[in-house]
C-alpha positions in Angstrom: 0.0 0.0 0.0 1.3 3.5 -0.9 2.3 5.8 1.9 1.1 8.9 0.0 -2.2 10.6 -0.2 -4.6 10.5 -3.1 -5.2 13.9 -4.6 -8.8 14.4 -5.7 -9.5 17.5 -7.8 -13.2 18.5 -7.9 -14.9 19.4 -11.2 -14.8 23.2 -10.7 -11.1 23.6 -10.1 -10.4 21.0 -12.8 -12.2 23.3 -15.3 -10.2 26.3 -14.0 -6.9 24.4 -14.6 -7.9 23.7 -18.2 -8.3 27.5 -18.9 -4.9 28.4 -17.6 -1.8 29.0 -19.8 0.5 25.9 -20.1 3.3 27.3 -17.8 0.9 28.0 -14.9 -0.9 24.7 -15.4 2.5 22.9 -15.1 3.3 24.7 -11.9 -0.1 23.7 -10.4 0.4 20.1 -11.4 3.8 20.1 -9.8 2.3 21.4 -6.6 -0.5 18.8 -6.7 2.1 16.1 -7.0 3.9 17.5 -3.9 0.6 17.3 -2.0 0.5 13.6 -2.7 3.7 13.1 -0.7 3.1 15.8 1.9 -0.4 17.3 2.3 0.9 19.8 4.8 4.1 21.2 3.3 6.0 24.0 5.0 4.3 26.7 3.0 0.8 25.5 3.7 -1.5 27.5 5.9 -4.6 26.2 7.8 -7.7 28.1 6.8 -9.8 29.7 9.5 -13.4 28.5 9.5 -12.6 25.3 7.7 -11.9 22.3 10.0 -9.6 20.5 7.6 -9.0 23.3 5.1 -5.5 24.4 3.9 -4.0 26.7 1.3 -0.8 26.6 -0.7 0.7 29.0 -3.2 1.6 28.1 -6.7 3.0 31.3 -8.2 0.1 33.9 -8.4 -2.5 31.1 -7.8 -3.8 29.6 -4.6 -4.9 26.0 -4.1 -7.5 25.5 -1.4 -8.0 21.9 -0.2 -9.1 19.6 2.6 -7.0 16.9 4.1 -8.6 13.7 5.4 -6.0 11.6 7.3 -8.3 8.7 7.8 -8.7 7.9 4.1 -5.4 9.6 3.2 -7.0 11.9 0.7 -6.5 15.5 -0.3 -9.6 17.1 -1.9 -8.9 20.2 -4.0 -12.0 22.4 -4.0 -10.7 25.7 -5.4 -7.8 26.9 -7.6 -7.9 30.6 -8.5 -5.7 33.7 -8.9 -4.8 35.2 -5.6 -7.0 38.3 -6.2 -10.1 36.1 -6.7 -9.6 33.0 -4.5 -11.4 34.2 -1.4 -14.4 35.8 -3.1 -17.7 34.0 -2.6 -16.4 31.4 0.0 
């Protein structure tokens, strides 16, 4: 059995990723791969008001996600530019 976490990207952030330029898309994919190995990297920040919510930076973009240690899963629920990421939460 793998010691890493499964990264699950919900439909909305998946669509957002597809609209991004290739360079930024690559950066985000690299960060998602890092989350498989360590869902709470040194640059992650716990989100207030979200029990298991975390945030990491990927250039000008932010990745918001939940960590479930029981099933060893990281669920990505938002990927947006830093100026838009916290709107309508």
